[in-house]
PAZAPA-4460 file (N, C-alpha, C; in steps of 0.05 Angstrom, whole numbers, plus 32768, in hexadecimal, padded with zeros to 4 digits):
% residues 235
    n_x    n_y    n_z   ca_x   ca_y   ca_z    c_x    c_y    c_z   seq   type   mol
   7A2E   8F71   89EC   7A27   8F58   89D0   7A32   8F6E   89B7     1      X     A
   7A3C   8F5A   89AA   7A48   8F5D   898F   7A31   8F68   8986     2      X     A
   7A2F   8F7B   8974   7A11   8F77   895C   7A1A   8F6C   8945     3      X     A
   79FC   8F6F   8936   79FB   8F51   891B   7A11   8F67   890C     4      X     A
   7A14   8F7A   8902   7A21   8F8F   88F3   7A40   8F82   88F3     5      X     A
   7A4F   8F85   890A   7A63   8F86   891B   7A6C   8F60   8908     6      X     A
   7A59   8F54   8914   7A68   8F3E   8906   7A5A   8F3A   88F5     7      X     A
   7A47   8F40   88E6   7A51   8F42   88C5   7A66   8F47   88B5     8      X     A
   7A69   8F65   88BB   7A8A   8F6B   88BE   7A9F   8F57   88BF     9      X     A
   7AA4   8F53   88D7   7AB0   8F44   88DB   7AB5   8F25   88C8    10      X     A
   7A9C   8F17   88BF   7A9E   8EFF   88AE   7AAF   8F0C   8895    11      X     A
   7A9B   8F1A   8887   7AA4   8F28   886B   7ABE   8F2C   8867    12      X     A
   7AD3   8F33   8883   7AF3   8F41   887F   7AFC   8F25   8877    13      X     A
   7AF1   8F19   8890   7B01   8EF9   8890   7AF8   8EF2   8878    14      X     A
   7AE5   8EEA   8865   7ADD   8EE2   8850   7AF0   8EE5   883A    15      X     A
   7AEE   8F04   883D   7B02   8F13   881E   7B1C   8F0C   8823    16      X     A
   7B28   8F09   883A   7B44   8F01   8844   7B45   8EEC   8832    17      X     A
   7B3B   8ED8   8841   7B38   8EBB   8835   7B3D   8EBA   8819    18      X     A
   7B29   8EC6   8810   7B28   8EBF   87F3   7B38   8EC4   87E1    19      X     A
   7B4A   8EDB   87E8   7B62   8EDE   87DB   7B7B   8ED4   87E7    20      X     A
   7B7F   8ECE   87FF   7B91   8EB3   8803   7B94   8EA3   8800    21      X     A
   7B77   8E90   8802   7B75   8E76   87FC   7B62   8E77   87E8    22      X     A
   7B5C   8E78   87CA   7B49   8E78   87B4   7B36   8E63   87B4    23      X     A
   7B47   8E4F   87B4   7B31   8E30   87B9   7B47   8E23   87CC    24      X     A
   7B30   8E0B   87D0   7B40   8DF4   87D9   7B4A   8DE5   87C9    25      X     A
   7B6B   8DDC   87D7   7B78   8DC1   87C7   7B6A   8DAB   87BC    26      X     A
   7B67   8DA0   87A4   7B57   8D90   879E   7B60   8D6F   87A8    27      X     A
   7B5E   8D5E   87B1   7B6C   8D4A   87BF   7B63   8D2B   87B2    28      X     A
   7B77   8D1D   87A8   7B77   8D0B   878D   7B77   8CF5   8790    29      X     A
   7B8D   8CED   87AA   7B91   8CD3   87B2   7B78   8CC9   87C3    30      X     A
   7B71   8CB3   87C2   7B5F   8CA3   87C8   7B5E   8C9F   87E3    31      X     A
   7B73   8C99   87F1   7B78   8C95   8812   7B6C   8CB6   8817    32      X     A
   7B75   8CD3   8811   7B71   8CE0   8819   7B58   8CEA   8819    33      X     A
   7B4F   8CE4   8801   7B2B   8CE5   8805   7B17   8CDD   8817    34      X     A
   7B23   8CC0   8826   7B20   8CAB   8830   7B1D   8CBE   8848    35      X     A
   7B33   8CC5   8856   7B3B   8CD1   886E   7B1F   8CE7   8869    36      X     A
   7B22   8CF7   885B   7B11   8D09   8862   7AF4   8D0B   8863    37      X     A
   7AF3   8CF8   8857   7ACF   8CE9   8852   7AD6   8CE1   8871    38      X     A
   7AD5   8CD0   887B   7ADD   8CC1   8894   7AE2   8CDA   88B2    39      X     A
   7AE9   8CF2   88A8   7AF0   8D0F   88BA   7AD9   8D18   88BE    40      X     A
   7AC4   8D13   889E   7AA4   8D27   88A0   7AA3   8D12   88B4    41      X     A
   7A94   8CF9   88B1   7A87   8CE1   88C1   7A8E   8CF2   88E0    42      X     A
   7AA6   8CEC   88EE   7AAE   8CED   8904   7AA5   8D08   8914    43      X     A
   7AA1   8D1D   8904   7A9D   8D31   8912   7A81   8D3F   890A    44      X     A
   7A78   8D29   8905   7A51   8D2B   8907   7A57   8D2B   8924    45      X     A
   7A47   8D43   8932   7A3F   8D40   894D   7A53   8D41   8964    46      X     A
   7A70   8D4D   8957   7A82   8D47   8969   7A93   8D60   895B    47      X     A
   7A9A   8D6D   8977   7AB4   8D86   8970   7AC4   8D73   895F    48      X     A
   7ACC   8D93   8944   7AE6   8D8B   8937   7AF7   8D80   8943    49      X     A
   7B00   8D8E   894E   7B1E   8D85   8963   7B20   8D62   8964    50      X     A
   7B0D   8D5A   8973   7B0D   8D3F   897C   7B14   8D2C   8963    51      X     A
   7AF7   8D38   894D   7AFB   8D23   8933   7B18   8D1E   8924    52      X     A
   7B1C   8D3A   8923   7B3D   8D43   8916   7B4D   8D29   8923    53      X     A
   7B4F   8D27   8949   7B5A   8D21   894F   7B5F   8D04   8950    54      X     A
   7B40   8CF8   8953   7B40   8CDA   894C   7B4F   8CD0   892F    55      X     A
   7B4C   8CEA   8914   7B54   8CD8   88FE   7B78   8CD7   88F5    56      X     A
   7B78   8CEC   8907   7B93   8CF3   8908   7BA6   8CD4   8910    57      X     A
   7B9B   8CC8   892A   7B9A   8CB2   8931   7B9C   8C97   891D    58      X     A
   7B7D   8CA8   890F   7B7C   8C83   8901   7B99   8C86   88E4    59      X     A
   7BA1   8CA9   88E0   7BA9   8CA1   88C9   7BCD   8C9D   88D4    60      X     A
   7BD5   8CA2   88EC   7BEF   8C91   88F2   7BEA   8C7F   88F8    61      X     A
   7BD7   8C6F   8909   7BDA   8C4E   8905   7BD4   8C43   88F2    62      X     A
   7BD5   8C4A   88DB   7BD0   8C4B   88C0   7BB0   8C36   88C0    63      X     A
   7B97   8C3E   88D6   7B83   8C2A   88DC   7B70   8C2E   88B7    64      X     A
   7B74   8C4C   88B9   7B61   8C52   889E   7B73   8C4F   8880    65      X     A
   7B69   8C41   8877   7B6E   8C38   8859   7B62   8C27   8846    66      X     A
   7B63   8C35   882A   7B4F   8C1F   8810   7B5B   8C07   8818    67      X     A
   7B40   8BF8   8821   7B47   8BD6   8822   7B56   8BC7   8801    68      X     A
   7B62   8BBB   8801   7B69   8BB1   87E5   7B59   8B9C   87E9    69      X     A
   7B4A   8B84   87FC   7B3F   8B73   8801   7B28   8B74   881C    70      X     A
   7B14   8B60   881A   7B09   8B53   8825   7B19   8B4B   883C    71      X     A
   7B33   8B39   8842   7B3F   8B3B   8854   7B4A   8B55   8865    72      X     A
   7B55   8B6B   885A   7B63   8B7C   8865   7B3F   8B91   8866    73      X     A
   7B31   8B8D   885C   7B19   8B98   8869   7B15   8B98   8881    74      X     A
   7B17   8B7B   8885   7B09   8B6A   88A7   7B26   8B79   88BF    75      X     A
   7B36   8B7E   88AE   7B5A   8B83   88BD   7B4B   8BA2   88C6    76      X     A
   7B3A   8BB3   88B2   7B3B   8BCE   88BA   7B27   8BD5   88D2    77      X     A
   7B0C   8BC0   88CA   7AF4   8BBA   88DC   7AFF   8BAF   88F8    78      X     A
   7B1B   8BAB   8903   7B1B   8B9E   891A   7B36   8BBC   8927    79      X     A
   7B43   8BC4   8916   7B55   8BD7   891D   7B3B   8BEB   8927    80      X     A
   7B27   8BF3   8911   7B17   8C15   891A   7B0F   8C10   8939    81      X     A
   7AFF   8BF6   8931   7AEC   8BF7   8946   7B03   8BFD   8968    82      X     A
   7B21   8BED   8968   7B2E   8BEF   8982   7B34   8C10   8985    83      X     A
   7B3F   8C1F   8971   7B47   8C32   8968   7B33   8C49   8972    84      X     A
   7B19   8C48   896C   7B02   8C59   8976   7AF4   8C5D   8985    85      X     A
   7AF7   8C4D   8993   7AF7   8C46   89B9   7B0B   8C57   89C8    86      X     A
   7B16   8C5C   89C1   7B37   8C5D   89DA   7B27   8C81   89CF    87      X     A
   7B3A   8C92   89E4   7B37   8CAD   89E2   7B49   8CAF   89D2    88      X     A
   7B4C   8CD1   89D2   7B5B   8CE0   89CA   7B60   8CFC   89CC    89      X     A
   7B77   8D07   89D2   7B8A   8D1F   89DD   7B7C   8D2F   89C1    90      X     A
   7B70   8D47   89CF   7B69   8D5D   89B4   7B6D   8D7F   89BB    91      X     A
   7B7C   8D8D   89AC   7B7B   8DA3   89BD   7B60   8DBC   89AD    92      X     A
   7B59   8DC5   89C8   7B44   8DDA   89C2   7B47   8DF8   89D2    93      X     A
   7B50   8E0A   89BA   7B55   8E27   89C1   7B69   8E26   89D7    94      X     A
   7B7E   8E12   89D7   7BA2   8E1B   89E1   7B9B   8E08   8A04    95      X     A
   7B86   8DF4   8A07   7B80   8DE2   8A0E   7B82   8DC6   8A0B    96      X     A
   7B8C   8DB7   8A14   7B93   8D8C   8A18   7B7C   8D8D   8A1A    97      X     A
   7B6F   8D7D   8A0B   7B53   8D6A   8A16   7B5B   8D4D   8A15    98      X     A
   7B43   8D35   8A28   7B48   8D1F   8A17   7B31   8D17   8A1E    99      X     A
   7B25   8D04   8A0A   7B0F   8CFD   8A05   7B01   8CE2   89EE   100      X     A
   7AFA   8CD8   89F9   7AF1   8CBC   89DD   7AD2   8CD4   89CE   101      X     A
   7AD1   8CC4   89B2   7AC0   8CCD   89A3   7AA8   8CD1   89A5   102      X     A
   7A94   8CDE   89A4   7A7D   8CDC   89A8   7A6F   8CC9   8996   103      X     A
   7A5B   8CB9   899F   7A54   8C9E   8987   7A67   8C94   897C   104      X     A
   7A77   8C8B   8988   7A8C   8C7F   897A   7A87   8C5B   8978   105      X     A
   7A75   8C55   897E   7A72   8C3C   897B   7A5A   8C3B   8959   106      X     A
   7A55   8C4A   8954   7A3C   8C53   8946   7A44   8C5D   892E   107      X     A
   7A60   8C74   892E   7A78   8C7F   8919   7A89   8C65   890C   108      X     A
   7A90   8C50   8923   7AA3   8C3E   8915   7A90   8C2B   890C   109      X     A
   7A76   8C29   890F   7A68   8C15   88F5   7A60   8C2D   88DF   110      X     A
   7A61   8C48   88E1   7A5C   8C58   88CF   7A6C   8C51   88BA   111      X     A
   7A8F   8C53   88C0   7AA1   8C58   88B5   7AAB   8C3D   889F   112      X     A
   7AA3   8C2A   88B0   7AA0   8C0E   88AC   7A8F   8BFD   8896   113      X     A
   7A78   8C06   8896   7A5A   8C0B   8883   7A67   8C1A   8868   114      X     A
   7A6C   8C2F   886B   7A80   8C41   885A   7A92   8C3B   8845   115      X     A
   7AA3   8C30   8859   7ABB   8C1F   8848   7AB5   8C06   8835   116      X     A
   7AA6   8BF5   883C   7A98   8BE4   883C   7A84   8BE3   881B   117      X     A
   7A75   8BFD   8824   7A5C   8C00   880A   7A6B   8C10   87F3   118      X     A
   7A8E   8C19   87F8   7AA0   8C2C   87DC   7AB0   8C1C   87D3   119      X     A
   7ABA   8C0A   87E2   7AD6   8BFC   87DB   7ACF   8BD6   87D2   120      X     A
   7ABC   8BD3   87E1   7AB7   8BAC   87DD   7AA2   8BB6   87D2   121      X     A
   7A9B   8BC7   87C3   7A8E   8BC7   87B3   7A99   8BD4   878C   122      X     A
   7AB0   8BD3   878C   7AC9   8BD9   8778   7AB9   8BF7   8772   123      X     A
   7ABA   8C07   877C   7AB4   8C23   8785   7AD5   8C33   8794   124      X     A
   7ADA   8C48   8788   7AE5   8C58   8797   7AD7   8C78   87A2   125      X     A
   7AE0   8C87   87B1   7AD4   8C9F   87B2   7AD9   8CB4   8798   126      X     A
   7AF0   8CAB   878F   7AF5   8CBA   877D   7AE7   8CB8   8763   127      X     A
   7ADA   8C9E   8760   7ACF   8C97   8749   7AB1   8CA1   874F   128      X     A
   7AAF   8C9D   8761   7A91   8CB5   876C   7A92   8CCC   8770   129      X     A
   7AA5   8CD2   876C   7AA5   8CFA   8766   7A9B   8CF7   874F   130      X     A
   7AA9   8CEE   8737   7AA8   8CE3   871B   7A8C   8CE6   8714   131      X     A
   7A80   8CD0   8724   7A67   8CCA   870E   7A58   8CDE   870A   132      X     A
   7A4A   8CF6   870B   7A38   8D11   870B   7A43   8D28   8709   133      X     A
   7A41   8D33   86EF   7A4A   8D4A   86EA   7A3B   8D63   86FE   134      X     A
   7A1C   8D5B   8709   7A13   8D72   8717   7A22   8D70   8736   135      X     A
   7A27   8D86   873F   7A3C   8D7C   875A   7A20   8D7C   8771   136      X     A
   7A06   8D83   8769   79EE   8D80   8785   79E0   8D5D   877C   137      X     A
   79EB   8D51   876A   79F3   8D32   876C   79FE   8D20   8773   138      X     A
   7A20   8D2B   876E   7A34   8D24   877F   7A2E   8D23   8794   139      X     A
   7A23   8D3C   879B   7A21   8D3D   87BE   7A0B   8D25   87CC   140      X     A
   79FB   8D25   87B7   79E8   8D13   87CC   79F4   8CF4   87C0   141      X     A
   7A05   8CE5   87B1   7A14   8CD3   87A7   7A23   8CD2   87BF   142      X     A
   7A38   8CE8   87C3   7A46   8CE5   87E0   7A37   8CD7   87F8   143      X     A
   7A1B   8CDF   87FA   7A0A   8CDF   8809   79FD   8CBF   880E   144      X     A
   79FA   8CB2   87F2   79F1   8C90   87F4   79F7   8C84   87F3   145      X     A
   7A1E   8C8C   87EB   7A2E   8C72   87F5   7A3C   8C76   880E   146      X     A
   7A2E   8C86   881A   7A45   8C89   8840   7A29   8C88   8852   147      X     A
   7A34   8C7C   8865   7A22   8C7D   8881   7A2A   8C91   8893   148      X     A
   7A16   8C9C   88A2   7A1A   8CB3   88B5   7A29   8CC8   88A7   149      X     A
   7A19   8CD5   8889   7A29   8CE6   8883   7A06   8CF3   887C   150      X     A
   7A05   8D17   8880   79F4   8D23   887C   79FA   8D36   886A   151      X     A
   79E7   8D4D   885E   79EA   8D60   884D   7A04   8D70   8851   152      X     A
   7A08   8D75   886D   7A16   8D83   8874   7A31   8D7C   887D   153      X     A
   7A34   8D5D   8881   7A53   8D4B   887B   7A57   8D4B   8864   154      X     A
   7A4E   8D40   884B   7A49   8D3D   8839   7A56   8D52   8829   155      X     A
   7A4B   8D6B   8828   7A4E   8D8C   8821   7A6A   8D96   8831   156      X     A
   7A78   8D92   884C   7A90   8D8E   8857   7AA1   8D88   8843   157      X     A
   7A9C   8D60   883C   7AB0   8D50   8834   7AAC   8D59   8814   158      X     A
   7AA3   8D6A   880E   7AA9   8D74   87EB   7ABB   8D8A   87F0   159      X     A
   7AAE   8D9C   87F8   7AC3   8DB9   8804   7ADE   8DAC   880A   160      X     A
   7AE4   8DA3   8817   7B03   8D9A   8825   7B0C   8D85   880C   161      X     A
   7B03   8D76   8801   7B19   8D76   87EC   7B1D   8D7D   87D7   162      X     A
   7B0F   8D96   87CE   7B11   8DA8   87C0   7AF8   8DA7   87A4   163      X     A
   7AE8   8D8F   87A8   7AD8   8D94   8795   7ACB   8DA4   8781   164      X     A
   7AB7   8DB6   8799   7AB3   8DCC   878F   7AAC   8DE3   87A6   165      X     A
   7AB1   8DF6   87A0   7AAD   8E09   87AD   7A8C   8E1D   87C7   166      X     A
   7A7F   8E10   87B5   7A5E   8E12   87AF   7A53   8E11   87C5   167      X     A
   7A64   8DFB   87DC   7A4C   8DF3   87EC   7A4C   8DF7   880F   168      X     A
   7A3F   8DF9   8813   7A3A   8DFE   8838   7A3A   8DED   8848   169      X     A
   7A41   8DF9   885A   7A40   8DE5   8873   7A40   8DEB   8885   170      X     A
   7A19   8DE7   8888   7A02   8DF5   889C   7A02   8DE6   88AE   171      X     A
   7A17   8DEC   88C8   7A15   8DE4   88E7   7A0B   8E02   88F1   172      X     A
   7A13   8DF0   8904   79FB   8E03   891F   7A06   8E29   8918   173      X     A
   7A22   8E2B   891A   7A32   8E40   8914   7A2B   8E50   8900   174      X     A
   7A26   8E48   88EA   7A18   8E55   88D2   7A05   8E5F   88D4   175      X     A
   79F3   8E42   88D8   79CC   8E50   88E1   79C6   8E65   88ED   176      X     A
   79DF   8E64   8908   79DC   8E7A   8922   79DD   8E95   890E   177      X     A
   79F5   8E8F   88FB   79F9   8EAA   88E7   79E8   8EB2   88D5   178      X     A
   79DA   8E9F   88C8   79C5   8EAB   88BC   79AC   8EB9   88BF   179      X     A
   79AD   8EAB   88DC   798D   8EAE   88EB   7994   8EC8   88F2   180      X     A
   79A6   8ED5   88FD   79B5   8EF5   8904   79AD   8F04   88EC   181      X     A
   79BB   8EF6   88D4   79B0   8F18   88B8   7996   8F0A   88AA   182      X     A
   7985   8F00   88B5   796F   8EF3   88B1   7969   8EEE   8895   183      X     A
   7971   8EDB   8898   7973   8EBD   887E   7969   8EAB   887C   184      X     A
   7967   8EA4   889F   7952   8E93   889F   7954   8E97   88C2   185      X     A
   7932   8E86   88C4   7929   8E81   88D7   7931   8E60   88EB   186      X     A
   793F   8E58   88D6   7936   8E35   88E9   794F   8E3B   8901   187      X     A
   7949   8E29   8914   795E   8E33   892B   7972   8E23   8931   188      X     A
   7972   8E04   8923   7985   8DF8   8924   7991   8DF0   890C   189      X     A
   79A7   8DDF   890B   79B6   8DCF   88F4   79AD   8DBF   88F0   190      X     A
   7994   8DB3   88EE   798C   8D97   88ED   797B   8DA2   88CE   191      X     A
   7981   8D86   88B8   796B   8D84   88A5   7961   8D6E   88A4   192      X     A
   794F   8D6D   889D   793D   8D50   8892   7943   8D48   8874   193      X     A
   7947   8D54   8866   794C   8D4C   8853   7969   8D58   8839   194      X     A
   7971   8D59   8829   797A   8D5E   881A   7973   8D7D   8810   195      X     A
   7955   8D76   8804   7947   8D8F   87F3   794D   8DA3   880A   196      X     A
   7941   8DAA   8821   7943   8DBA   883D   7962   8DBF   883E   197      X     A
   7970   8DB0   883B   798E   8DB7   883F   7990   8DD8   882E   198      X     A
   798B   8DCB   8811   7990   8DDF   87F9   7987   8DEE   87FB   199      X     A
   796D   8DF3   8804   7961   8E09   8804   7970   8E26   8815   200      X     A
   7971   8E17   8828   797D   8E2A   8842   799E   8E3D   882C   201      X     A
   79AF   8E1D   882A   79BC   8E21   881D   79C8   8E39   880C   202      X     A
   79A9   8E36   87EA   79AB   8E4D   87DB   79A9   8E60   87EE   203      X     A
   7997   8E61   87FE   799F   8E84   8810   79B4   8E8A   8816   204      X     A
   79CA   8E77   882A   79DE   8E85   8827   79ED   8E92   8806   205      X     A
   79ED   8E85   87F4   79F5   8E80   87E0   79F3   8E95   87D2   206      X     A
   79D6   8EA7   87D0   79D2   8EB9   87CE   79D9   8ED3   87D9   207      X     A
   79DA   8ED1   87F3   79E6   8EE5   880A   7A0A   8EEA   87FB   208      X     A
   7A17   8ECE   8802   7A2A   8ED0   87F6   7A35   8ED5   87D6   209      X     A
   7A2A   8EDC   87C5   7A26   8EEA   87AC   7A29   8EFD   87AF   210      X     A
   7A10   8F0A   87C4   7A0B   8F29   87C4   7A21   8F3B   87D0   211      X     A
   7A35   8F22   87DD   7A55   8F3A   87DC   7A6A   8F2C   87DB   212      X     A
   7A69   8F21   87B8   7A7A   8F16   87A3   7A8B   8F01   87B7   213      X     A
   7A82   8EEC   87BE   7A8D   8EDA   87D5   7A84   8EBC   87CD   214      X     A
   7A9B   8EAD   87D3   7A84   8E8F   87C5   7A8B   8E7F   87DC   215      X     A
   7A6F   8E73   87E7   7A73   8E64   87FB   7A85   8E59   8811   216      X     A
   7A9F   8E57   87FE   7AB4   8E46   880C   7ABC   8E50   8830   217      X     A
   7AC5   8E6C   881A   7ACA   8E81   882B   7ABD   8E8E   8837   218      X     A
   7A99   8E91   8836   7A8E   8E9C   8840   7A8B   8E93   885A   219      X     A
   7A83   8E71   8854   7A7C   8E5F   8870   7A90   8E61   887E   220      X     A
   7AAC   8E58   8876   7ABC   8E4D   888A   7AC0   8E6A   889B   221      X     A
   7AC0   8E85   8894   7AC6   8EA0   88A4   7AA6   8E9E   88B4   222      X     A
   7A96   8E99   88AE   7A7B   8E97   88C0   7A81   8E85   88D0   223      X     A
   7A84   8E72   88D5   7A8D   8E54   88E3   7AA7   8E5F   88F7   224      X     A
   7ABD   8E6B   88ED   7ACE   8E70   8902   7AC9   8E95   8914   225      X     A
   7AC1   8E9F   890B   7AB3   8EB8   890C   7A9B   8EB1   8926   226      X     A
   7A8E   8E9E   8921   7A72   8E99   8936   7A80   8E83   8943   227      X     A
   7A95   8E74   8941   7A96   8E64   8952   7AAC   8E79   8967   228      X     A
   7AB7   8E80   8966   7AC2   8E92   8974   7AB5   8EA4   8982   229      X     A
   7AB1   8EAE   8980   7A95   8EC4   8986   7A87   8EB0   89A2   230      X     A
   7A7E   8E94   8997   7A73   8E88   89AC   7A81   8E7E   89C4   231      X     A
   7AA7   8E80   89B7   7AB5   8E7B   89D0   7AB6   8E91   89E6   232      X     A
   7AB8   8EA0   89D6   7AC5   8EBB   89E3   7AB2   8EC1   89F8   233      X     A
   7AA0   8EBA   89EF   7A88   8EC7   8A09   7A7B   8EB2   8A21   234      X     A
   7A81   8E94   8A25   7A86   8E7E   8A2F   7A96   8E8B   8A45   235      X     A
***
């Protein structure tokens, strides 16, 4: 059994290394790339990240996912999405290759279609949404409100991945497990009924990060990597 102190040492070491190698995430400016990142976060909800990423790569390769110029193109995208997401994809995990369909592909297809319609057929863009508010917390709420199938965790991942801000935590199961080990929370799973509850746990992790002079971007990624590898090594 790996000790709590050893796990913390590994997490901090990885965090400091990441902070020195990649100080921040590059800012994504292309609208098509912003859409891809948003959809990837929808796909990865309750799904292995490798599967969601494989689906996203397939959508990009086949030019299925794109910003619609008009209602006619939007209808074409709807049709293409429904066909593409129902088919299995190949993905790699820890050196092995697997093949299967995306979990909840029917529901997620509709989420993506509704999100595209809600944004682009209402004379909006993701970039415009990101610029609507100066407060980063309000921006996160806006991303959730304009999207479908996106909770605080996925919205935080999106905003972090596009380089919008480093002070968001992606509170998935691995991160929550680590916080419990460190005595930062008593909740048993990464499930939050609302954004307020999410922010309370996030602030606890931020205070922990601040105590080690780290930002949430690097600490969160280090926790996810360490806890995920630890879980895999014990399987």
